[in-house]
C-alpha positions in Angstrom: 23.1 7.6 1.8 20.9 8.3 -1.2 17.1 8.1 -0.5 14.9 5.8 -2.5 11.1 5.9 -2.9 8.7 7.9 -0.8 6.1 5.3 0.5 2.5 6.0 -0.1 0.6 7.3 3.0 0.0 4.3 5.3 2.8 2.2 3.8 6.0 1.4 5.8 9.5 2.9 5.3 12.2 0.4 4.5 15.2 1.4 6.6 17.3 -1.7 6.6 20.6 0.0 6.1 22.6 0.3 9.3 23.1 4.1 8.8 19.5 4.6 10.1 20.7 3.5 13.5 23.1 5.4 15.8 24.2 2.9 18.3 26.2 5.5 20.2 23.8 8.3 20.9 20.0 8.8 21.2 18.9 12.3 20.1 15.4 13.9 20.4 13.1 12.9 17.6 12.5 15.8 15.2 8.7 15.1 15.4 7.9 14.0 18.9 11.0 15.1 21.0 11.4 11.6 22.6 14.9 10.1 22.4 15.7 7.9 19.4 18.7 6.1 17.9 17.0 6.2 14.5 18.1 8.5 11.7 16.6 9.4 8.4 18.6 9.1 5.2 19.5 12.8 5.8 20.8 12.1 9.3 17.7 13.7 11.0 16.9 12.0 14.3 13.4 10.5 14.0 11.5 7.4 15.0 10.6 5.3 11.9 6.9 5.2 13.1 6.9 9.0 13.6 8.2 9.5 10.0 5.6 7.1 8.7 2.8 9.0 10.5 4.2 12.3 9.2 4.1 10.9 5.6 0.4 9.9 6.1 -0.5 13.3 7.5 1.5 15.3 5.0 1.3 13.5 1.7 2.0 16.6 -0.5 5.1 17.6 1.5 6.2 14.0 1.7 6.8 14.1 -2.1 9.7 16.5 -1.4 11.5 13.5 0.2 12.0 14.5 3.8 11.6 10.8 4.7 12.2 8.0 2.1 13.0 4.3 2.0 16.5 3.0 1.3 17.4 3.2 -2.4 18.4 -0.5 -2.4 15.1 -1.5 -0.9 13.6 -2.1 -4.4 16.3 -4.6 -5.4 15.4 -8.2 -5.2 18.1 -10.6 -3.9 19.0 -13.7 -5.8 18.0 -12.3 -9.2 21.4 -11.6 -10.8 20.9 -11.6 -14.5 23.9 -11.1 -16.8 
């Protein structure tokens, strides 16, 4: 999966794609060590809320793209122009 935009500190990640959810196995969150079925675009186990908090606390490092929204999140549905 290709990452999209890095949200501004305080904004929410858009992780609608099913690849962000592992329905078979919870793994320890990379940031808080609590079990989570959530995965970043790179497959790193992390709660979405933990990733959003990390972005807010580390805005400079966040620009490197550790956690990002889905690439298709910026597309608007129903606006097919030929």
